[in-house]
N, C-alpha and C positions, 0 to 999 in steps of 0.2 A: 504494500500500500504506500509506504513512504517514498520509494523511488518514483512511482507513478505520479504522486502528488507533487514532488519536487520538480520533476521534469515539466509537468503541466504549468505550474506556477512560475518556474524560471522562464519558460517561453513567454508566458503571459506578461510578467512583470519586467524581467530583465531584457528579454529580446524585443518585446513589443511596447514597452513603456506603459502598459495598462496598470494603473494603481488606484483607480477611482471606484473601489469597492470597499465595503466596511467589514465584512465577515467572511471567513473561510468555513465552509460546511464540509463535514465528513460523513460518509456512510461507515458504520461500524457494526459488524456482526462478528462476535468472537469465534464462531465456528467457521468463518471464512477469512477474517482479517487478522487473526492472531490474538495474542495475550493483551491484557489490560496494561501491562508494562510497555508493550510496543505502542499501544494507543497513547499512553501518557507521553512517551518520548516524541511521538509524531505531533501531538497537539502542542507540546512545548516548543518544539523546533519550528513548526510553521508559524506560531504566534510570534516568536522572537525574530525569525528570519524575515518575515514580511510586515511585522508591526501591526498585525490585524487581530481582531477578536476571533475566536473559534467556537463552533457549535457542532455537536453531533446531530446532524439533521435527519438521520435515519438510523434506527437501531431496533432490534427485537431479540428476544430469547425465549425459548420454549419452556413451558411448564409441564410438558409431557411429550413423549415420543409416539403416543397413540395416534392412529389415523382415523379421523372421524368422518371421512367422506370417501368417495370412490376415486379420488385423484391421488397421484403419486406425491408424497410429501417431499419437500426439499429440506426438511429438518427431521433427523432420526438419530439412531444410536451413535453413528459415526460422528455426526455434528456435535452431539452431546459430549463425546469423549474429547474432541478437539477443543471445545470451549472451556473445559475444566470447571464447569458448573453442572450440578445435577439437574436433570429435566424434571424439576418439581416447582411448586409455587415458591418455596423458599429459595431454590436455586435461581429461579428467574429474578426474584427480588435481590439476591446477592449480586448477580451479574449486573443488574441495572444500577444498584448502589455503587458498584465498582466504577461504572462509567461516570456517574455523577461525582464521585470522589476525584477521579482523574481530571474532570473539568474544573473542579474547585481548586485544584492544585496548579493550574496553568499560571505561570508568572504574570504579575501585574494585573491580576483579576480579569484576564482576557478570556477565560472559559465561561461562555454565556449560559450554556445549558444543553438540553437534548430534547429530541422529539422521537416518540415511539412510533414505529411504523405500524399503521393500521391496528390500533389497540382494541377495537371493538369487533374485529372480524371473528366469524365463527363458521365452522363447517357443520352441515347437517347430514345425517345418515342418508344414503342413497340419493344425494343430490350433487350435481356437479358444481363445484365452487372453485375459487382460486385456491391452489394447493397450500397445505400446511397451516391450518388454523391453530395448530398447537403452539404457535408463537403469539397468539392473542395475549393481550395484557390481562384479560379476564379468563380464569379457568372456566370450564363448562358450567360448574355449579354457580360461580359468581356471575357468569353471563346470564344464566337463567333467571337469577334474582333480579338483575338489572332490567332484563327484558320484561319481566312481569311488572316491575315498578313503573317502567316507561309506558307499558300498555295501559295501566290504570290511569295514568295522567292524560293519555291521548284519546281514550275511548269515552 
């Protein structure tokens, strides 16, 4: 991730003189992009190198490896092993807390925050949906409670 971002921003800023942006956004999925330590180093380096605030604009982590629909999941046991967090509600919370802690440690207060990718998504049995609702921010039981509460308010 770091090499790609450096190459892109070096071309943008150094080679083309583009510097009229305020924030550098990162996608970060521990099962694809590496450890929290690597994320911290990348956030710190980019914030210092380009003098910009940074944000994790897209992240997610699974609370289960179960497959709730008929689509192939992009999050499973292999991704759970690579991320170093259990695919549980607590593992999801720990992973997200780690991202928030990394952002809080960016020098000069340049770590702004994070956005969770599609926090309310949910797969339904026997229905085609976008794959891997296991990374929803709400477990199936929490989603069901939220759905019932919302339904009461809108009906």
